[in-house]
C-alpha positions as CSV (number, residue, x, y, z in Angstrom):
1,M,-34.9,-39.5,-14.0
2,Y,-36.0,-35.5,-14.2
3,K,-35.7,-36.0,-10.1
4,A,-32.3,-37.4,-10.4
5,F,-30.8,-34.9,-12.9
6,L,-32.5,-31.6,-11.1
7,L,-30.5,-32.3,-7.7
8,P,-27.2,-32.4,-9.0
9,L,-27.6,-29.1,-10.4
10,V,-29.1,-27.9,-7.4
11,V,-26.0,-28.8,-5.5
12,L,-24.0,-27.2,-7.6
13,A,-25.8,-24.4,-7.5
14,A,-26.0,-24.0,-4.1
15,A,-21.9,-24.6,-3.7
16,A,-21.6,-22.0,-6.4
17,Q,-23.6,-19.4,-4.3
18,S,-21.4,-20.3,-0.8
19,P,-19.0,-17.7,0.9
20,P,-15.1,-18.6,0.8
21,P,-13.7,-19.3,3.7
22,P,-12.6,-16.5,6.5
23,V,-8.7,-14.8,5.1
24,R,-7.0,-11.9,6.7
25,I,-4.8,-9.3,4.9
26,I,-2.7,-7.2,7.5
27,L,-1.2,-3.8,5.9
28,V,2.2,-3.0,7.4
29,G,4.1,-0.3,5.7
30,D,4.4,4.0,6.2
31,S,2.0,6.7,5.3
32,T,1.8,6.3,1.8
33,M,-0.8,3.3,3.0
34,A,-2.1,4.1,6.2
35,L,-5.3,5.6,7.7
36,K,-6.0,9.3,6.4
37,S,-3.1,9.2,4.4
38,G,-2.0,6.5,2.3
39,Y,-3.8,3.8,0.2
40,G,-5.0,1.6,2.7
41,P,-8.4,2.5,3.1
42,G,-9.5,2.7,-0.7
43,F,-7.7,-1.2,-0.5
44,C,-10.1,-2.5,2.2
45,A,-13.3,-0.6,1.4
46,G,-12.9,-3.1,-1.6
47,V,-12.9,-6.1,0.0
48,V,-16.0,-8.6,0.2
49,A,-16.8,-9.1,4.0
50,E,-15.0,-12.6,5.0
51,V,-11.6,-10.6,4.6
52,T,-10.8,-8.9,7.7
53,C,-8.9,-6.3,7.1
54,I,-6.1,-4.4,8.8
55,N,-4.0,-1.2,8.3
56,M,-1.3,-1.4,10.8
57,A,0.6,1.3,8.5
58,K,1.9,4.4,10.5
59,S,2.8,7.6,8.9
60,G,7.0,8.7,9.3
61,R,8.1,4.9,10.0
62,S,11.0,3.2,7.8
63,S,11.7,-0.8,7.6
64,G,13.8,-0.1,10.3
65,S,11.7,2.3,12.8
66,Y,8.6,0.4,12.0
67,R,10.4,-2.5,14.1
68,A,12.5,-0.3,16.4
69,E,9.5,1.3,18.2
70,G,8.0,-1.9,18.7
71,S,4.6,-2.0,15.8
72,W,6.2,-4.9,14.6
73,A,6.0,-6.3,17.9
74,Q,2.0,-5.9,17.4
75,V,1.8,-7.7,14.3
76,M,3.7,-10.6,15.2
77,E,1.3,-10.7,18.8
78,R,-1.9,-10.7,15.9
79,L,0.0,-13.3,13.9
80,K,-0.1,-15.9,16.8
81,H,-4.4,-16.4,16.2
82,N,-4.4,-17.8,13.1
83,S,-6.9,-20.5,13.5
84,E,-9.6,-18.2,12.6
85,F,-8.8,-17.2,8.9
86,K,-7.6,-19.6,5.8
87,D,-4.6,-17.8,5.1
88,T,-3.5,-14.3,7.3
89,Y,-1.3,-12.3,4.3
90,V,0.5,-9.5,5.4
91,L,1.6,-6.9,2.8
92,I,4.2,-4.9,4.0
93,Q,5.7,-1.7,1.8
94,F,8.8,0.5,3.1
95,G,11.0,3.1,0.9
96,H,9.8,6.8,1.5
97,N,11.4,7.6,5.5
98,D,14.8,4.6,4.2
99,Q,15.6,7.2,1.8
100,P,18.2,9.9,3.4
101,G,18.3,12.5,5.0
102,K,15.4,11.6,7.7
103,P,17.2,11.4,10.8
104,G,15.9,7.8,13.1
105,R,13.9,6.5,10.1
106,S,16.9,6.4,7.6
107,T,18.3,3.1,6.9
108,D,21.1,2.5,4.0
109,L,20.1,1.0,1.1
110,A,22.5,-1.8,0.4
111,T,23.5,-2.3,3.6
112,E,20.0,-2.2,5.8
113,F,17.0,-1.7,4.4
114,P,17.3,-5.3,2.1
115,V,18.0,-7.4,5.6
116,N,15.3,-5.4,7.3
117,L,12.9,-6.6,4.7
118,R,14.2,-10.2,4.5
119,H,14.0,-10.1,8.6
120,Y,10.3,-9.6,7.8
121,V,9.2,-11.9,5.5
122,E,11.2,-14.5,7.7
123,D,9.0,-13.7,11.0
124,V,6.3,-13.9,8.9
125,K,6.6,-17.3,7.3
126,S,7.3,-18.3,10.9
127,T,3.9,-17.6,12.1
128,G,2.7,-19.8,8.7
129,A,1.4,-16.9,7.3
130,K,1.7,-15.7,3.5
131,T,4.3,-12.3,3.0
132,V,3.0,-9.7,0.4
133,L,6.3,-7.4,-0.5
134,V,5.0,-4.3,-2.0
135,T,7.2,-1.9,-4.2
136,P,6.8,2.0,-2.6
137,L,4.1,4.0,-4.0
138,T,5.7,6.8,-6.5
139,R,5.3,10.6,-5.5
140,R,3.7,13.0,-7.2
141,S,6.2,15.3,-8.6
142,F,6.8,16.6,-11.9
143,R,9.8,18.7,-13.9
144,D,8.9,19.4,-17.6
145,G,6.2,17.0,-17.8
146,Q,8.7,14.4,-16.7
147,L,6.9,12.1,-13.2
148,K,10.6,12.4,-11.1
149,N,10.4,8.6,-9.3
150,D,12.8,8.7,-6.9
151,L,12.0,6.1,-5.0
152,E,12.6,3.7,-8.2
153,P,16.6,2.4,-6.3
154,W,14.3,1.5,-2.9
155,A,11.9,-0.5,-5.2
156,A,14.7,-2.3,-7.2
157,A,15.9,-3.9,-4.0
158,T,12.5,-4.6,-3.3
159,R,12.2,-6.7,-5.9
160,K,15.6,-8.6,-5.6
161,V,14.6,-9.5,-1.8
162,A,10.9,-10.8,-2.6
163,A,12.7,-13.1,-5.4
164,E,15.2,-14.5,-3.0
165,E,12.6,-15.3,-0.1
166,N,10.9,-16.5,-3.2
167,V,7.8,-14.6,-1.8
168,P,5.6,-12.1,-4.4
169,A,6.3,-8.7,-4.6
170,L,3.8,-6.3,-6.0
171,D,5.2,-3.4,-8.4
172,L,3.4,-0.8,-7.2
173,N,6.1,1.8,-7.7
174,A,6.5,1.0,-11.2
175,E,2.3,0.6,-11.7
176,S,1.7,4.2,-9.4
177,A,4.3,5.8,-11.7
178,A,3.3,5.0,-15.1
179,A,-0.3,5.5,-14.3
180,V,0.7,9.3,-13.2
181,Q,3.0,10.1,-15.5
182,K,-0.3,9.5,-18.3
183,M,-2.7,11.4,-15.7
184,G,0.0,14.5,-15.7
185,P,0.5,17.4,-13.1
186,V,-2.8,18.5,-13.1
187,E,-4.8,15.6,-12.5
188,A,-2.3,14.2,-10.2
189,D,-2.7,16.5,-7.7
190,T,-6.6,15.8,-7.5
191,L,-5.2,13.0,-5.7
192,A,-3.6,14.9,-2.6
193,M,-4.7,15.1,0.9
194,A,-6.0,18.2,0.1
195,P,-6.7,20.8,-3.1
196,P,-3.6,22.9,-4.2
197,P,-3.1,26.4,-3.8
198,Q,-2.5,28.7,-6.9
199,A,0.8,29.0,-7.5
200,I,0.9,24.7,-7.3
201,T,-1.7,24.7,-9.4
202,E,-0.4,26.7,-12.0
203,A,3.2,25.6,-12.4
204,A,0.8,22.2,-13.1
205,A,-0.6,23.5,-16.3
206,N,2.6,24.0,-17.2
207,G,4.3,20.8,-16.1
208,N,6.2,21.2,-13.2
209,S,5.4,20.2,-9.8
210,V,6.9,23.3,-7.5
211,S,8.1,22.4,-3.2
212,V,4.5,23.3,-1.2
213,P,5.7,25.2,2.0
214,K,6.1,23.5,5.1
215,A,3.7,23.9,8.1
216,P,5.3,25.2,11.1
217,A,6.0,22.5,13.7
218,P,3.7,21.6,16.1
219,P,4.9,22.1,20.4
220,N,7.1,19.5,21.5
221,N,8.8,19.3,17.8
222,V,6.5,16.7,17.1
223,V,6.6,16.8,13.4
224,E,4.2,13.8,12.2
225,R,1.6,13.2,14.6
226,K,1.7,9.1,15.5
227,G,-0.5,7.0,12.8
228,E,-1.2,10.1,10.5
229,A,-0.3,12.9,8.5
230,A,-0.8,16.4,8.7
231,P,-3.9,17.1,6.5
232,V,-2.8,19.4,4.1
233,F,-1.2,19.2,0.0
234,D,1.4,18.1,-0.8
235,H,2.6,15.2,-3.5
236,T,3.1,12.2,-1.9
237,H,-0.4,11.6,0.9
238,L,-3.6,10.2,-0.4
239,G,-7.3,11.9,-0.1
240,A,-10.3,9.9,-0.9
241,K,-9.8,10.2,-4.7
242,G,-6.4,9.0,-4.3
243,A,-7.0,6.3,-2.3
244,A,-9.7,4.3,-4.1
245,F,-7.4,4.6,-7.2
246,F,-4.5,3.5,-5.3
247,G,-6.4,0.9,-3.4
248,G,-7.9,-0.7,-5.8
249,M,-4.6,-1.0,-8.2
250,V,-3.2,-2.6,-5.1
251,A,-5.9,-5.4,-5.3
252,D,-6.1,-5.9,-8.9
253,E,-2.0,-6.5,-8.3
254,L,-2.5,-8.7,-5.6
255,T,-5.8,-10.6,-6.6
256,R,-3.2,-11.1,-10.1
257,A,-0.1,-11.8,-7.9
258,E,-2.4,-14.6,-5.9
259,P,-5.2,-15.4,-7.9
260,E,-7.2,-18.0,-4.8
261,L,-7.8,-14.3,-3.8
262,K,-10.0,-13.3,-6.4
263,P,-13.3,-13.6,-5.2
264,Y,-12.1,-11.6,-2.1
265,F,-12.6,-8.4,-3.9
266,I,-15.1,-6.4,-4.9
267,P,-15.4,-6.1,-9.3
268,R,-14.4,-2.4,-9.8
269,G,-13.1,-0.5,-12.3
270,T,-9.8,1.9,-12.4
271,G,-11.4,4.9,-11.2
272,A,-9.2,8.4,-11.4
273,G,-7.2,8.3,-15.0
274,S,-8.6,5.2,-16.1
């Protein structure tokens, strides 16, 4: 009887220790998600070995230009090969470069941006993979101690498309805005790619974010290097601390939206500002 009782316990213990089946997560978006300038590296650092985490976000891209330049075709090529994974999730975040004033990138908020997102969702569904829309990460600019969240209209449009297409939406815009407001401008400036200049530090102490002087354009009028933002201070892009903080935030949001993914992330604290 003792051996008969012990055997099921051994089987259960072995099952509990067995690794989950492999999954893949692909990140699609702009510089606030991309390698070296966004939260993508912090997000991918938090997954277990059974996750293939691929960051295909690129600096300076909008919901329109990412497809137009052929980057989306590269994502779709990868989605032809899903059989080795239990599931593939595609996290899609745009908005920063869809805003007005960015020639060759801007999209109309009413007639183009939501249509572009909808086409991405439809394409992913056609491959059997799963789409997760992500609202745009907030900028960290303050006026009189109040965060200026000028990306909320694009966040609202993203949430609306997600609801209409019945796919999850991670409201990174709302959560990141609340977190940055709570930290205030001085702490928020520590999340950037480089330390702030003295004038910006002084303004932050008074609750304000002053404009950062733009660096001279590189040769051939290339404003942004492919896939990278310039490693200087600004109120948009992220250094290692910011990547870890917001990457953890997105991981937490994803596991709340898709609870079956919880075993695929390493438990961790909330990091800066917690």
